[in-house]
RODO-2510 file (C-alpha; in nm, 4 decimals, decimal comma):
residues 346
     n   res          X          Y          Z
     1     m    -1,4126     0,7359     1,7598
     2     t    -1,2888     1,0723     1,6366
     3     d    -1,4610     1,2855     1,9021
     4     p    -1,2143     1,1887     2,1811
     5     g    -0,9215     1,2913     1,9584
     6     y    -0,7962     0,9350     1,9205
     7     a    -0,8114     0,9453     1,5405
     8     t    -0,8496     1,2168     1,2780
     9     s    -1,0737     0,9906     1,0689
    10     a    -1,2551     0,6587     1,0889
    11     l    -1,3977     0,4555     0,7988
    12     a    -1,5993     0,1357     0,8199
    13     a    -1,8189    -0,0983     0,6161
    14     v    -2,0387    -0,4025     0,6777
    15     r    -2,1114    -0,6713     0,4172
    16     q    -2,3956    -0,9200     0,4585
    17     d    -2,4566    -1,2138     0,2239
    18     g    -2,2251    -1,0732    -0,0404
    19     r    -2,3569    -0,7152    -0,0402
    20     v    -2,2309    -0,4010     0,1342
    21     v    -2,5219    -0,3026     0,3588
    22     w    -2,3569    -0,0136     0,5431
    23     r    -2,0586     0,2130     0,4829
    24     n    -1,9720     0,5352     0,6583
    25     a    -1,6927     0,7682     0,7684
    26     t    -1,6321     1,0344     1,0286
    27     g    -1,3596     1,2894     1,0873
    28     v    -1,1474     1,4673     0,8295
    29     a    -0,9365     1,3469     0,5393
    30     e    -0,6766     1,6177     0,5971
    31     l    -0,6237     1,8514     0,8900
    32     a    -0,5066     2,1398     0,6709
    33     t    -0,8226     2,1509     0,4591
    34     g    -1,0816     2,0041     0,6929
    35     a    -1,2265     1,8027     0,4049
    36     p    -1,4502     1,5247     0,5349
    37     a    -1,3218     1,1672     0,5248
    38     d    -1,4573     0,9672     0,2307
    39     p    -1,6112     0,6290     0,3249
    40     r    -1,4918     0,4976    -0,0144
    41     g    -1,1370     0,6183     0,0414
    42     s    -0,8219     0,4089     0,0376
    43     f    -0,5841     0,3572     0,3295
    44     r    -0,2758     0,1625     0,4328
    45     i    -0,3801    -0,1713     0,5829
    46     g    -0,0564    -0,2734     0,7567
    47     s    -0,0613    -0,6320     0,8798
    48     a    -0,4044    -0,6909     0,7281
    49     t    -0,1820    -0,7618     0,4254
    50     k    -0,0825    -1,0916     0,5872
    51     p    -0,4051    -1,2840     0,5079
    52     f    -0,3625    -1,1960     0,1391
    53     v    -0,0067    -1,3301     0,1454
    54     a    -0,0983    -1,6373     0,3527
    55     t    -0,3833    -1,7171     0,1119
    56     t    -0,1455    -1,6972    -0,1830
    57     l     0,0985    -1,9328    -0,0115
    58     l    -0,1820    -2,1742     0,0802
    59     q    -0,2960    -2,1789    -0,2816
    60     l     0,0535    -2,3001    -0,3683
    61     v     0,0159    -2,5677    -0,0999
    62     g    -0,3120    -2,6709    -0,2611
    63     e    -0,1288    -2,6973    -0,5937
    64     h     0,1267    -2,9288    -0,4294
    65     r     0,4098    -2,6825    -0,4900
    66     l     0,5123    -2,7190    -0,1257
    67     d     0,3881    -2,8597     0,2054
    68     l     0,3143    -2,6765     0,5293
    69     d     0,5626    -2,8970     0,7103
    70     d     0,8450    -2,8355     0,4623
    71     r     1,1595    -2,7035     0,6288
    72     l     1,2660    -2,3486     0,5566
    73     e     1,6200    -2,4693     0,4902
    74     c     1,4986    -2,6671     0,1884
    75     l     1,3311    -2,3603     0,0400
    76     l     1,5694    -2,0787     0,1397
    77     p     1,8962    -2,2402     0,2535
    78     g     2,0724    -2,0584     0,5377
    79     v     1,8412    -1,7596     0,5272
    80     v     1,7978    -1,7337     0,9076
    81     p     1,9308    -1,9166     1,2140
    82     n     1,7505    -2,2439     1,2910
    83     s     1,6247    -2,2700     0,9329
    84     t     1,6677    -2,6486     0,9426
    85     a     1,4140    -2,6674     1,2288
    86     i     1,1640    -2,4048     1,1061
    87     t     0,8629    -2,5156     0,9028
    88     v     0,6445    -2,3152     0,6649
    89     r     0,3549    -2,3603     0,9089
    90     q     0,5616    -2,2026     1,1880
    91     l     0,6293    -1,8983     0,9725
    92     l     0,2600    -1,8552     0,8987
    93     n     0,1489    -1,8890     1,2621
    94     h     0,4412    -1,7048     1,4248
    95     t     0,5861    -1,9983     1,6160
    96     s     0,9197    -1,9916     1,4313
    97     g     1,1035    -1,7787     1,6877
    98     v     1,2565    -1,5675     1,4089
    99     a     1,3458    -1,2189     1,5339
   100     d     1,1210    -0,9328     1,4235
   101     y     1,3143    -0,6895     1,2047
   102     t     1,0858    -0,4009     1,3056
   103     q     1,2488    -0,3871     1,6494
   104     d     1,5379    -0,2093     1,4799
   105     q     1,5406     0,1660     1,5390
   106     a     1,5431     0,2256     1,1634
   107     f     1,1679     0,1484     1,1724
   108     d     1,0777     0,3758     1,4636
   109     f     0,8632     0,6327     1,2834
   110     r     0,8836     0,8684     1,5805
   111     r     1,2567     0,9247     1,5302
   112     p     1,3602     1,2392     1,3368
   113     q     1,5843     1,0217     1,1177
   114     w     1,2795     0,8320     0,9911
   115     l     1,0588     1,1375     0,9530
   116     d     1,3259     1,3427     0,7751
   117     g     1,4111     1,0921     0,5036
   118     g     1,4453     0,7400     0,6368
   119     r     1,0835     0,6745     0,5488
   120     f     1,1614     0,6917     0,1764
   121     r     1,4411     0,4347     0,1818
   122     h     1,4048     0,1229    -0,0331
   123     y     1,4306    -0,2186     0,1351
   124     g     1,4545    -0,5466    -0,0480
   125     l     1,3199    -0,8578     0,1222
   126     q     1,6699    -0,9845     0,1891
   127     d     1,7599    -0,6459     0,3411
   128     l     1,4825    -0,6873     0,5974
   129     v     1,5881    -1,0436     0,6798
   130     d     1,9484    -0,9281     0,7216
   131     i     1,8308    -0,6700     0,9755
   132     a     1,6341    -0,9369     1,1634
   133     n     1,9434    -1,1567     1,1745
   134     r     2,1228    -0,8945     1,3834
   135     y     1,8981    -0,9964     1,6730
   136     p     1,8789    -1,3280     1,8584
   137     s     1,5982    -1,5735     1,7957
   138     a     1,3109    -1,5303     2,0396
   139     f     1,2882    -1,9048     2,1200
   140     p     1,3548    -2,2447     1,9608
   141     p     1,1179    -2,3131     1,6686
   142     g     0,7772    -2,4409     1,7785
   143     q     0,8348    -2,3788     2,1499
   144     d     0,6378    -2,0551     2,1907
   145     w     0,4480    -1,7833     2,0024
   146     q     0,5652    -1,4338     1,9187
   147     y     0,4409    -1,2083     1,6444
   148     s     0,7227    -1,1389     1,3999
   149     n     0,6887    -0,9489     1,0743
   150     t     1,0007    -1,1252     0,9487
   151     n     0,7977    -1,4450     0,9167
   152     y     0,5948    -1,2926     0,6352
   153     i     0,8985    -1,1436     0,4667
   154     l     1,0204    -1,5027     0,4446
   155     i     0,6804    -1,6185     0,3157
   156     g     0,7071    -1,3542     0,0443
   157     m     1,0520    -1,4843    -0,0483
   158     i     0,9146    -1,8405    -0,0702
   159     i     0,6335    -1,7249    -0,3000
   160     e     0,8871    -1,5515    -0,5235
   161     k     1,1124    -1,8565    -0,5399
   162     l     0,8295    -2,0974    -0,6233
   163     t     0,6503    -1,8804    -0,8791
   164     g     0,9263    -1,6738    -1,0366
   165     h     0,7132    -1,3628    -0,9763
   166     s     0,7295    -1,0983    -0,7066
   167     w     0,4993    -1,1522    -0,4096
   168     n     0,3077    -0,8378    -0,5146
   169     e     0,2438    -0,9724    -0,8640
   170     e     0,1362    -1,3111    -0,7360
   171     v    -0,1118    -1,1692    -0,4826
   172     t    -0,2515    -0,9433    -0,7537
   173     r    -0,2812    -1,2269    -1,0070
   174     r    -0,4352    -1,4790    -0,7698
   175     i    -0,6583    -1,2633    -0,5473
   176     i    -0,6932    -0,8940    -0,6281
   177     r    -0,7653    -0,9214    -1,0002
   178     p    -0,9993    -1,2265    -0,9903
   179     l    -1,2082    -1,0681    -0,7127
   180     g    -1,2220    -0,7300    -0,8855
   181     l    -1,0747    -0,5461    -0,5880
   182     t    -1,0239    -0,2199    -0,7746
   183     g    -0,9282    -0,0256    -0,4622
   184     t    -0,6591    -0,2693    -0,3481
   185     r    -0,2870    -0,2488    -0,4251
   186     m     0,0214    -0,4345    -0,3065
   187     p     0,2768    -0,1626    -0,3795
   188     g     0,6503    -0,2027    -0,4140
   189     d     0,8254     0,1315    -0,3656
   190     s     0,5582     0,3878    -0,4530
   191     p     0,4815     0,6120    -0,1536
   192     l     0,1541     0,7314    -0,3083
   193     l    -0,1999     0,6302    -0,2198
   194     p    -0,4575     0,5973    -0,5001
   195     g    -0,7721     0,8073    -0,5335
   196     r    -0,9187     0,9761    -0,2304
   197     y    -0,7651     0,8936     0,1047
   198     a    -0,7399     1,0143     0,4603
   199     h    -0,3999     1,1419     0,5705
   200     g    -0,2208     0,9718     0,8576
   201     y    -0,0535     1,1710     1,1346
   202     y     0,1929     1,1317     1,4182
   203     k     0,1452     1,3428     1,7307
   204     a     0,4773     1,5183     1,7947
   205     d     0,5594     1,7723     2,0643
   206     t     0,5475     2,0429     1,7983
   207     g     0,2096     1,9348     1,6633
   208     p     0,0804     1,6873     1,4055
   209     v     0,3283     1,5447     1,1522
   210     d     0,1846     1,4060     0,8289
   211     v     0,3207     1,0511     0,7816
   212     t     0,0948     0,9522     0,4926
   213     l     0,3761     0,9182     0,2416
   214     f     0,6569     0,6659     0,2864
   215     n     0,8150     0,3813     0,0943
   216     p     0,6053     0,0720     0,1730
   217     s     0,8970    -0,1616     0,0982
   218     m     0,9749    -0,1182     0,4688
   219     a     0,6749    -0,3490     0,5279
   220     g     0,6683    -0,5633     0,2119
   221     p     0,4550    -0,8789     0,2398
   222     s     0,4203    -0,8237     0,6138
   223     g     0,2204    -0,5027     0,5756
   224     a     0,2571    -0,2930     0,2586
   225     g    -0,1004    -0,3294     0,1312
   226     v    -0,3436    -0,0503     0,0456
   227     s    -0,7178    -0,1127     0,0278
   228     t    -1,0713     0,0117     0,1036
   229     t    -1,3310    -0,1070     0,3524
   230     a    -1,5489    -0,2482     0,0741
   231     d    -1,2575    -0,4422    -0,0781
   232     l    -1,1481    -0,5880     0,2557
   233     t    -1,4978    -0,7172     0,3253
   234     a    -1,5155    -0,8614    -0,0272
   235     f    -1,1838    -1,0409     0,0267
   236     l    -1,3024    -1,1943     0,3543
   237     d    -1,6335    -1,2886     0,1924
   238     a    -1,4458    -1,4830    -0,0757
   239     l    -1,1888    -1,6337     0,1612
   240     l    -1,4200    -1,7477     0,4408
   241     g    -1,6862    -1,8453     0,1893
   242     g    -1,4459    -2,0994     0,0388
   243     r    -1,3846    -1,9347    -0,2998
   244     l    -1,0096    -1,8835    -0,2652
   245     l    -0,8877    -2,2022    -0,0963
   246     r    -0,9714    -2,5696    -0,0971
   247     p    -1,1432    -2,6951     0,2221
   248     a    -0,8227    -2,8539     0,3547
   249     e    -0,6197    -2,5336     0,3263
   250     l    -0,8996    -2,3164     0,4656
   251     a    -0,9318    -2,5511     0,7635
   252     a    -0,5549    -2,5322     0,8185
   253     m    -0,5739    -2,1531     0,8072
   254     r    -0,8180    -2,1596     1,1010
   255     q    -0,6116    -2,4003     1,3096
   256     t    -0,4729    -2,1882     1,5935
   257     t    -0,1593    -2,2604     1,7927
   258     a    -0,1432    -2,3949     2,1476
   259     n     0,1122    -2,1377     2,2613
   260     g     0,0384    -1,8282     2,4689
   261     e    -0,1269    -1,5436     2,2824
   262     g    -0,1119    -1,7564     1,9705
   263     r    -0,4153    -1,9518     2,0892
   264     s    -0,6255    -1,7163     1,8770
   265     y    -0,3880    -1,7057     1,5783
   266     g    -0,4010    -1,9443     1,2828
   267     l    -0,2166    -1,9274     0,9501
   268     g    -0,2433    -1,5582     0,8751
   269     l    -0,5849    -1,5274     1,0417
   270     q    -0,6774    -1,4104     1,3900
   271     r    -0,9854    -1,5364     1,5726
   272     l    -1,1908    -1,2875     1,7734
   273     d    -1,4460    -1,4347     2,0130
   274     t    -1,7514    -1,2124     2,0636
   275     p    -2,0857    -1,2518     2,2429
   276     c    -2,2374    -1,3574     1,9093
   277     g    -1,9721    -1,6074     1,8089
   278     s    -1,6209    -1,6275     1,6682
   279     f    -1,5017    -1,4144     1,3773
   280     w    -1,1886    -1,4417     1,1666
   281     g    -0,9708    -1,1727     1,0148
   282     h    -0,6678    -0,9635     1,0988
   283     a    -0,5667    -0,6334     1,2526
   284     g    -0,3106    -0,4037     1,0992
   285     g    -0,0987    -0,1140     1,2141
   286     i     0,1467     0,1004     1,0166
   287     p     0,2536     0,4650     1,0669
   288     g    -0,0604     0,6781     1,0684
   289     y    -0,3105     0,3954     1,0120
   290     s    -0,4851     0,1215     1,2076
   291     t    -0,7028    -0,1424     1,0377
   292     m    -0,9365    -0,4196     1,1442
   293     m    -1,1192    -0,6699     0,9242
   294     l    -1,3310    -0,9570     1,0557
   295     g    -1,5757    -1,2053     0,9092
   296     s    -1,8039    -1,4823     1,0306
   297     a    -1,6800    -1,8372     0,9861
   298     d    -1,9524    -1,9107     0,7299
   299     g    -1,8556    -1,6081     0,5191
   300     r    -2,1983    -1,4430     0,5513
   301     r    -2,1070    -1,1255     0,7433
   302     e    -1,7919    -0,9144     0,7229
   303     f    -1,6717    -0,5916     0,8785
   304     a    -1,3729    -0,3693     0,7999
   305     a    -1,2572    -0,0412     0,9495
   306     s    -0,9670     0,1993     0,9225
   307     t    -0,8690     0,4754     1,1621
   308     t    -0,5999     0,7332     1,1084
   309     v    -0,4694     0,7037     1,4616
   310     y    -0,3402     1,0287     1,6052
   311     d    -0,3044     0,9645     1,9775
   312     a    -0,2830     0,6731     2,2199
   313     p    -0,6337     0,5450     2,2901
   314     d    -0,7960     0,6321     2,6219
   315     d    -1,0970     0,4654     2,7824
   316     a    -1,3404     0,6652     2,5695
   317     a    -1,1664     0,5682     2,2463
   318     n    -1,1494     0,2018     2,3456
   319     a    -1,5177     0,2045     2,4382
   320     a    -1,6043     0,3600     2,1024
   321     w    -1,3933     0,1049     1,9145
   322     n    -1,5531    -0,1833     2,1062
   323     k    -1,8990    -0,0498     2,0262
   324     v    -1,8206    -0,0138     1,6554
   325     i    -1,6857    -0,3703     1,6253
   326     e    -1,9594    -0,5361     1,8274
   327     t    -2,2448    -0,3459     1,6656
   328     a    -2,1065    -0,4262     1,3207
   329     l    -2,0686    -0,7958     1,3964
   330     c    -2,3471    -0,8676     1,6436
   331     g    -2,6011    -0,5886     1,6219
   332     a    -2,6881    -0,3542     1,9071
   333     r    -2,6630    -0,6030     2,1925
   334     p    -2,4691    -0,5254     2,5148
   335     a    -2,1114    -0,6520     2,5438
   336     a    -2,0399    -0,9442     2,7693
   337     a    -1,8669    -0,8634     3,0962
   338     g    -1,4917    -0,8365     3,0533
   339     t    -1,5031    -0,8271     2,6737
   340     d    -1,2381    -0,5946     2,5299
   341     l    -1,2590    -0,6049     2,1520
   342     a    -1,0129    -0,3188     2,1195
   343     r    -0,7234    -0,5371     2,2334
   344     t    -0,6919    -0,7384     1,9144
   345     a    -0,4120    -0,5834     1,7141
   346     p    -0,0729    -0,7614     1,7168
***
């Protein structure tokens, strides 16, 4: 995956029956030093944060603190247009129609304004919702599917209102700490990554720009997480194995929508159909980093990978990515005709 120049590093791990059976890395952790990438290193997981947040919310559902069909207006009055018609379920599965705040140019990491200082700006959850509200709704609630990071900002706000704790604290208390995920963080404003990590880069006309450090509040509960490949597979092992949610909530999490591309999207989980069956997880993208984590429905086999994406993928990079995913999940069998496992990230 690094040979074609698509990424400066790639890390991956496979867990089988509760044990990491393979973990490896290729490429370099930093261009300036040429130090090799560490397979145990941490990285930004982007939207792979969403299953952690969705699981926390679904635990609250299981505790009867709210219902999936509760209206947003009853929880956060007047927070966005159409709040009286939007349900919690529609936020989780991206059928709410709420505008995505990341379409605003303030979040275009290729712009000099972001690179030169905008990346260290603090955003509160309400700040991000206010930016989203500058844009029209994509469609009436429940009428279509469109991925919107604002949905999970709102989920984070609901968690905070119901628990009296920040979304970060609640995810840590309910998931990270009980599972012993020592390499996982849900940061607030800190731009730092813990331990060893691979740097992320943006390919500019003048050469590579290091975009490793930025204030993750720009992503919040939609994508601020930091983790490792081993921790992501352990999380999926616990989630899909039924140790984090009751059967009813786990079943709801796997219920996909009937709308467009959402036919493979549940409540914070994506389904990927492969020649050896369906797997559940989530992709993630954030400046400098691309993540994928997937697990079998029975919780027996999990895979997680991170690439520090440097350039737009070409055919060789896509072929390499497809081979990594399918070999990790299915073994060394040939891909079915027309299968494109690289096209999974939202």
